[in-house]
MDAnalysis code that builds the backbone (N, CA, C; Angstrom):
import MDAnalysis as mda
import numpy as np

u = mda.Universe.empty(438, n_residues=146, atom_resindex=np.repeat(np.arange(146), 3), trajectory=True)
u.add_TopologyAttr("name", ["N", "CA", "C"] * 146)
u.add_TopologyAttr("resid", np.arange(1, 147))
u.add_TopologyAttr("resname", ["UNK", "UNK", "UNK", "UNK", "UNK", "UNK", "UNK", "UNK", "UNK", "UNK", "UNK", "UNK", "UNK", "UNK", "UNK", "UNK", "UNK", "UNK", "UNK", "UNK", "UNK", "UNK", "UNK", "UNK", "UNK", "UNK", "UNK", "UNK", "UNK", "UNK", "UNK", "UNK", "UNK", "UNK", "UNK", "UNK", "UNK", "UNK", "UNK", "UNK", "UNK", "UNK", "UNK", "UNK", "UNK", "UNK", "UNK", "UNK", "UNK", "UNK", "UNK", "UNK", "UNK", "UNK", "UNK", "UNK", "UNK", "UNK", "UNK", "UNK", "UNK", "UNK", "UNK", "UNK", "UNK", "UNK", "UNK", "UNK", "UNK", "UNK", "UNK", "UNK", "UNK", "UNK", "UNK", "UNK", "UNK", "UNK", "UNK", "UNK", "UNK", "UNK", "UNK", "UNK", "UNK", "UNK", "UNK", "UNK", "UNK", "UNK", "UNK", "UNK", "UNK", "UNK", "UNK", "UNK", "UNK", "UNK", "UNK", "UNK", "UNK", "UNK", "UNK", "UNK", "UNK", "UNK", "UNK", "UNK", "UNK", "UNK", "UNK", "UNK", "UNK", "UNK", "UNK", "UNK", "UNK", "UNK", "UNK", "UNK", "UNK", "UNK", "UNK", "UNK", "UNK", "UNK", "UNK", "UNK", "UNK", "UNK", "UNK", "UNK", "UNK", "UNK", "UNK", "UNK", "UNK", "UNK", "UNK", "UNK", "UNK", "UNK", "UNK", "UNK", "UNK", "UNK"])
u.atoms.positions = np.array([
    [15.905, 2.624, 30.009],
    [16.652, 3.795, 29.660],
    [15.691, 5.125, 29.052],
    [15.278, 4.394, 28.020],
    [14.469, 5.169, 26.995],
    [13.112, 5.648, 28.320],
    [12.685, 4.830, 29.032],
    [11.646, 4.643, 29.840],
    [12.038, 5.960, 31.153],
    [13.517, 5.324, 31.285],
    [14.035, 6.412, 32.367],
    [13.993, 7.751, 32.045],
    [14.704, 7.785, 30.791],
    [14.434, 9.128, 30.502],
    [13.335, 10.107, 30.587],
    [12.091, 9.640, 29.716],
    [10.984, 9.968, 29.667],
    [9.972, 9.850, 31.436],
    [10.646, 9.143, 32.040],
    [9.960, 8.665, 33.252],
    [8.408, 8.194, 33.480],
    [9.020, 7.109, 32.172],
    [7.518, 5.982, 32.407],
    [8.244, 4.789, 32.030],
    [7.239, 3.358, 32.396],
    [7.648, 2.583, 32.922],
    [7.720, 2.097, 31.081],
    [8.277, 0.473, 31.062],
    [8.860, 0.244, 30.128],
    [7.535, -0.338, 29.135],
    [6.590, -0.403, 30.080],
    [5.268, -1.295, 29.243],
    [4.590, 0.310, 28.702],
    [4.498, 1.578, 29.079],
    [4.237, 2.493, 28.265],
    [4.714, 2.998, 26.484],
    [6.162, 2.395, 26.938],
    [6.993, 2.457, 26.197],
    [6.773, 1.783, 24.942],
    [6.589, 0.529, 25.097],
    [6.240, -0.689, 24.656],
    [4.649, -0.427, 23.961],
    [3.513, -0.166, 24.775],
    [2.697, 0.600, 24.101],
    [2.629, 1.746, 23.134],
    [3.218, 2.395, 23.499],
    [2.967, 4.001, 22.383],
    [4.156, 3.165, 21.243],
    [5.113, 2.139, 21.037],
    [5.588, 1.565, 20.079],
    [4.515, 0.629, 19.180],
    [3.911, 0.209, 20.020],
    [2.896, -0.329, 19.238],
    [1.739, 0.779, 18.235],
    [1.228, 1.479, 18.831],
    [0.574, 2.341, 18.166],
    [0.884, 3.207, 17.223],
    [2.801, 3.617, 17.529],
    [2.919, 4.033, 16.263],
    [2.874, 3.105, 14.665],
    [3.440, 1.905, 15.472],
    [3.540, 0.861, 14.327],
    [2.182, 0.920, 13.485],
    [1.097, 0.857, 14.399],
    [-0.248, 0.828, 13.512],
    [-0.458, 1.649, 12.917],
    [-0.047, 2.603, 12.993],
    [-0.227, 4.053, 12.475],
    [0.901, 4.249, 10.910],
    [1.662, 3.007, 10.888],
    [2.117, 3.204, 9.671],
    [4.304, 3.590, 9.664],
    [3.977, 4.413, 10.989],
    [5.616, 4.889, 11.519],
    [6.700, 3.292, 11.198],
    [7.860, 3.281, 10.481],
    [8.215, 2.251, 10.469],
    [9.524, 2.045, 11.216],
    [9.006, 1.388, 12.642],
    [10.047, 1.031, 13.497],
    [10.193, -0.269, 13.860],
    [11.458, -0.814, 13.928],
    [11.315, -2.258, 13.659],
    [11.918, -2.754, 15.600],
    [11.811, -3.590, 15.825],
    [12.581, -3.862, 17.216],
    [13.747, -4.834, 17.194],
    [14.867, -4.376, 18.258],
    [15.817, -5.565, 18.010],
    [15.960, -5.716, 19.242],
    [17.133, -7.068, 20.171],
    [17.764, -7.000, 21.065],
    [18.060, -5.946, 21.659],
    [18.061, -4.642, 21.423],
    [18.979, -4.290, 21.810],
    [17.918, -3.092, 21.790],
    [16.760, -2.967, 21.568],
    [16.185, -1.515, 21.533],
    [15.770, -1.526, 19.912],
    [14.911, -0.490, 19.744],
    [14.325, -0.175, 18.852],
    [14.816, 0.752, 17.173],
    [14.235, 0.731, 16.480],
    [15.028, 1.443, 15.334],
    [14.030, 2.172, 14.596],
    [14.308, 3.308, 14.817],
    [13.225, 4.098, 13.590],
    [14.053, 4.771, 12.344],
    [13.318, 3.690, 11.131],
    [13.950, 3.696, 9.747],
    [13.525, 5.283, 9.129],
    [14.325, 5.636, 9.221],
    [14.100, 7.209, 8.085],
    [13.700, 6.933, 7.063],
    [12.984, 7.104, 5.904],
    [12.621, 7.042, 4.290],
    [14.017, 7.629, 4.247],
    [14.299, 6.730, 2.510],
    [15.588, 7.690, 2.220],
    [14.850, 8.514, 0.319],
    [15.516, 9.792, 0.633],
    [14.821, 10.663, -0.770],
    [15.804, 10.319, -1.448],
    [15.188, 9.933, -2.284],
    [16.349, 9.847, -4.101],
    [16.107, 11.187, -4.857],
    [17.191, 11.556, -5.447],
    [17.147, 12.397, -6.194],
    [15.744, 12.515, -7.111],
    [15.555, 13.664, -7.252],
    [14.144, 13.629, -8.095],
    [14.740, 15.330, -8.909],
    [14.399, 15.238, -10.004],
    [13.933, 16.280, -10.985],
    [13.000, 16.735, -11.667],
    [12.242, 17.646, -11.818],
    [10.928, 17.799, -12.958],
    [11.928, 18.716, -14.526],
    [11.419, 17.957, -15.208],
    [11.539, 17.799, -16.892],
    [10.528, 18.436, -17.448],
    [10.678, 19.813, -18.327],
    [9.618, 20.288, -19.434],
    [9.962, 19.832, -20.305],
    [9.158, 18.914, -20.780],
    [8.957, 18.383, -22.340],
    [7.697, 18.738, -23.117],
    [8.022, 18.308, -24.007],
    [7.267, 19.075, -25.440],
    [7.417, 17.292, -26.569],
    [6.295, 17.031, -26.551],
    [6.351, 15.734, -27.955],
    [5.199, 15.477, -28.201],
    [4.952, 14.964, -29.495],
    [3.539, 14.611, -30.157],
    [2.848, 13.347, -29.284],
    [1.850, 13.188, -29.365],
    [1.337, 11.783, -28.546],
    [1.842, 10.470, -29.053],
    [1.875, 10.509, -30.092],
    [2.353, 9.293, -30.628],
    [4.231, 9.063, -30.317],
    [4.589, 9.703, -29.619],
    [6.185, 9.465, -29.104],
    [5.989, 9.762, -27.395],
    [5.092, 9.273, -27.159],
    [5.147, 8.734, -25.528],
    [6.189, 7.943, -25.095],
    [5.780, 6.354, -25.886],
    [6.173, 5.326, -25.341],
    [7.883, 5.703, -25.537],
    [8.401, 6.467, -26.760],
    [9.664, 6.723, -26.742],
    [10.032, 7.533, -25.860],
    [9.280, 8.671, -25.397],
    [9.705, 9.499, -24.069],
    [10.148, 8.447, -22.849],
    [9.126, 7.955, -22.686],
    [9.051, 7.635, -21.256],
    [10.265, 6.001, -21.128],
    [10.438, 5.466, -22.510],
    [11.002, 4.463, -22.216],
    [12.356, 4.942, -21.773],
    [13.006, 6.237, -22.883],
    [14.237, 6.696, -22.812],
    [14.607, 7.085, -21.599],
    [13.649, 7.187, -20.657],
    [13.787, 7.825, -19.220],
    [13.898, 6.233, -18.359],
    [13.171, 5.259, -18.552],
    [13.338, 4.271, -18.304],
    [15.071, 3.886, -18.376],
    [15.505, 3.438, -19.637],
    [16.277, 2.972, -19.917],
    [17.598, 3.556, -19.494],
    [17.568, 4.984, -19.267],
    [18.383, 5.436, -18.588],
    [18.528, 5.416, -16.647],
    [17.985, 5.094, -16.623],
    [17.499, 4.641, -15.068],
    [16.587, 5.390, -14.357],
    [16.102, 6.116, -14.720],
    [14.545, 6.508, -14.103],
    [13.441, 6.438, -13.767],
    [12.699, 6.907, -12.599],
    [11.348, 6.741, -12.581],
    [10.175, 7.601, -12.561],
    [9.578, 7.268, -13.983],
    [8.298, 8.479, -13.918],
    [7.570, 8.544, -12.737],
    [7.490, 9.478, -12.175],
    [6.710, 9.554, -10.984],
    [5.568, 9.781, -11.241],
    [5.043, 11.141, -11.996],
    [3.596, 11.823, -12.386],
    [4.204, 12.594, -13.898],
    [2.790, 12.875, -13.952],
    [3.041, 14.146, -15.296],
    [2.061, 15.219, -14.746],
    [2.700, 16.377, -15.416],
    [1.669, 17.761, -15.241],
    [1.378, 18.584, -16.228],
    [0.906, 18.970, -16.676],
    [0.004, 19.852, -17.551],
    [-0.244, 21.061, -16.985],
    [-0.011, 22.122, -17.627],
    [-0.651, 24.117, -17.285],
    [-2.220, 24.037, -18.492],
    [-3.408, 23.730, -17.726],
    [-4.403, 23.634, -18.309],
    [-4.710, 25.236, -18.539],
    [-4.855, 25.764, -19.535],
    [-5.452, 27.247, -19.682],
    [-6.857, 27.615, -18.997],
    [-7.659, 26.841, -18.452],
    [-8.203, 27.007, -17.437],
    [-8.553, 26.803, -16.073],
    [-8.253, 25.506, -15.630],
    [-8.179, 24.828, -14.897],
    [-6.628, 25.024, -14.261],
    [-5.949, 25.575, -14.146],
    [-4.380, 25.588, -14.162],
    [-3.744, 24.173, -14.196],
    [-2.789, 23.782, -12.892],
    [-1.764, 23.096, -12.920],
    [-2.667, 21.500, -12.600],
    [-2.733, 20.746, -13.874],
    [-3.230, 19.634, -13.460],
    [-1.961, 18.217, -13.738],
    [-2.124, 16.992, -12.492],
    [-1.188, 16.475, -12.268],
    [-2.052, 14.985, -12.454],
    [-0.939, 14.005, -12.642],
    [-1.793, 12.556, -12.286],
    [-0.173, 11.504, -12.150],
    [-0.223, 10.876, -10.846],
    [0.431, 9.885, -10.570],
    [0.655, 8.911, -11.992],
    [1.693, 8.768, -12.250],
    [2.266, 7.683, -13.378],
    [2.609, 6.289, -12.948],
    [3.882, 6.526, -11.774],
    [4.807, 5.768, -11.309],
    [5.020, 4.492, -12.384],
    [5.816, 4.819, -13.814],
    [6.265, 3.994, -14.626],
    [7.798, 3.787, -14.273],
    [7.960, 2.770, -13.779],
    [9.586, 2.566, -13.353],
    [9.947, 1.250, -13.834],
    [9.542, 0.778, -14.744],
    [9.944, -0.299, -15.629],
    [9.553, -0.660, -16.733],
    [9.994, -1.636, -17.939],
    [9.564, -1.742, -18.470],
    [8.258, -2.266, -18.913],
    [7.576, -3.282, -17.549],
    [6.313, -3.784, -17.503],
    [5.392, -2.728, -17.589],
    [5.934, -1.821, -16.437],
    [4.756, -0.791, -15.690],
    [4.716, 0.084, -17.100],
    [5.770, 0.447, -17.735],
    [5.467, 1.105, -19.000],
    [4.152, 0.407, -20.166],
    [4.279, -0.815, -20.488],
    [3.341, -1.628, -20.788],
    [2.252, -1.633, -20.609],
    [2.283, -1.523, -18.859],
    [0.668, -1.711, -18.715],
    [0.104, -0.383, -18.936],
    [1.093, 1.047, -18.661],
    [0.299, 2.386, -18.556],
    [0.250, 2.728, -19.727],
    [0.654, 2.118, -20.859],
    [0.151, 2.305, -22.694],
    [-0.629, 1.429, -23.108],
    [-1.283, 0.782, -22.164],
    [-2.359, -0.039, -22.745],
    [-3.624, 0.174, -22.373],
    [-3.282, 1.092, -20.946],
    [-4.388, 2.112, -20.333],
    [-4.745, 3.493, -20.812],
    [-3.766, 3.461, -21.742],
    [-3.666, 5.022, -22.169],
    [-3.978, 5.672, -23.457],
    [-5.564, 6.017, -22.751],
    [-6.314, 6.815, -24.263],
    [-6.508, 8.281, -23.916],
    [-7.432, 8.623, -22.958],
    [-7.773, 10.005, -22.693],
    [-6.462, 11.130, -22.887],
    [-5.303, 10.664, -22.545],
    [-4.599, 11.846, -22.540],
    [-4.143, 12.437, -23.644],
    [-4.498, 11.995, -24.829],
    [-4.268, 12.356, -26.148],
    [-5.227, 13.768, -26.216],
    [-6.344, 13.273, -25.820],
    [-7.219, 14.711, -25.229],
    [-6.436, 15.906, -24.864],
    [-5.619, 15.990, -23.694],
    [-4.830, 16.330, -22.962],
    [-3.820, 17.367, -23.968],
    [-3.007, 16.049, -23.956],
    [-1.959, 16.539, -25.056],
    [-2.387, 17.577, -25.851],
    [-3.462, 17.275, -26.492],
    [-3.836, 18.487, -27.940],
    [-4.384, 19.727, -27.538],
    [-4.501, 19.976, -25.880],
    [-4.977, 21.074, -25.206],
    [-3.807, 21.938, -24.872],
    [-2.524, 20.827, -24.574],
    [-1.265, 21.929, -24.383],
    [-0.112, 22.101, -25.521],
    [-0.818, 21.419, -26.729],
    [0.094, 21.435, -27.636],
    [1.314, 20.515, -27.617],
    [1.345, 19.350, -26.711],
    [2.304, 18.588, -26.091],
    [3.225, 19.011, -25.094],
    [3.210, 20.421, -24.820],
    [3.858, 20.572, -23.704],
    [3.576, 20.059, -22.353],
    [4.454, 19.347, -21.508],
    [4.279, 19.198, -20.005],
    [5.443, 18.795, -19.664],
    [5.135, 18.204, -18.121],
    [6.631, 18.017, -17.511],
    [6.272, 16.582, -16.549],
    [7.301, 16.130, -16.241],
    [7.677, 14.755, -15.675],
    [8.215, 15.228, -14.300],
    [7.911, 14.517, -12.994],
    [8.729, 14.324, -11.902],
    [9.637, 13.068, -11.977],
    [11.065, 13.022, -12.582],
    [11.791, 12.079, -12.759],
    [12.823, 11.750, -11.509],
    [12.652, 10.621, -10.785],
    [13.315, 10.193, -9.824],
    [14.490, 9.332, -10.323],
    [15.927, 8.951, -9.626],
    [16.703, 8.024, -9.956],
    [17.925, 8.048, -8.665],
    [18.840, 6.853, -9.027],
    [19.535, 6.991, -7.828],
    [20.373, 7.827, -7.357],
    [20.900, 8.523, -8.092],
    [21.917, 9.472, -8.297],
    [21.582, 11.122, -9.395],
    [22.281, 12.289, -8.894],
    [22.137, 13.513, -9.512],
    [22.508, 12.791, -11.198],
    [23.620, 12.133, -10.999],
    [24.582, 12.102, -12.141],
    [23.124, 10.627, -13.261],
    [22.665, 10.219, -12.841],
    [21.496, 9.637, -13.462],
    [21.160, 10.497, -14.490],
    [20.101, 11.402, -13.028],
    [19.190, 12.671, -14.134],
    [20.126, 13.211, -14.536],
    [21.363, 13.718, -14.436],
    [22.159, 14.499, -15.658],
    [22.140, 13.797, -17.287],
    [22.266, 12.180, -17.189],
    [22.309, 11.749, -18.427],
    [20.932, 11.739, -18.825],
    [19.924, 11.442, -18.150],
    [18.478, 11.856, -18.828],
    [17.814, 12.873, -19.391],
    [18.309, 13.923, -18.469],
    [18.296, 15.122, -18.997],
    [18.897, 15.174, -20.416],
    [20.351, 14.372, -20.784],
    [20.828, 14.582, -21.839],
    [20.322, 14.190, -22.827],
    [19.591, 12.976, -22.583],
    [19.053, 12.067, -23.455],
    [17.968, 12.668, -23.937],
    [17.107, 13.139, -23.264],
    [15.799, 13.654, -23.735],
    [16.512, 15.019, -24.437],
    [17.329, 15.467, -24.084],
    [17.561, 16.700, -24.780],
    [17.983, 16.253, -26.186],
    [19.208, 15.203, -26.771],
    [19.155, 14.627, -27.765],
    [17.975, 14.407, -28.989],
    [17.090, 13.747, -28.059],
    [16.280, 13.190, -29.010],
    [15.055, 14.502, -29.055],
    [15.250, 15.620, -28.873],
    [14.374, 16.852, -28.672],
    [13.135, 16.824, -28.256],
    [13.480, 15.836, -26.625],
    [12.046, 16.350, -26.127],
    [11.886, 17.358, -25.004],
    [13.310, 18.159, -24.334],
    [13.192, 19.088, -24.012],
    [12.551, 20.524, -24.173],
    [12.327, 21.169, -23.496],
    [11.667, 22.168, -23.791],
    [11.215, 23.456, -22.890],
    [10.910, 24.339, -23.111],
    [10.791, 25.562, -22.108],
    [9.256, 25.471, -22.132],
    [8.657, 26.098, -20.910],
    [7.092, 26.179, -21.580],
    [6.406, 27.224, -22.434],
    [5.497, 26.819, -22.972],
    [4.783, 27.753, -23.878],
    [4.738, 29.160, -22.997],
    [5.204, 30.099, -23.870],
    [4.977, 31.663, -22.798],
    [3.817, 32.311, -23.415],
])
């Protein structure tokens, strides 16, 4: 059917599907044909926060406890502009691993007076709303320095 639509043989389709799979395209074969799996984009929100270096664990744990995943951190460096780093803190265990390797950011924190941004992913907008409320209640939410 697909080969007829494109005017090629079934073997050409099978070969092209194999090439696409080799490039990482999520294609699955079934007894009824091929399925292209579309990646699900979960809701994300960027939170502008500020806190002392010593409150990092509290801030990240708060996000995780409320169902969020901290994807990255961004700071606005006075000389170099926006600098970002992937965090991928998604569980208590990944938070522990992150904190154990967490040394240099203290210097960055001083440069920005504790101001930074996190991209947080969650299963729903409601979860992101809950995280935003919790961050606000703990005094972490901030507007960027003017």
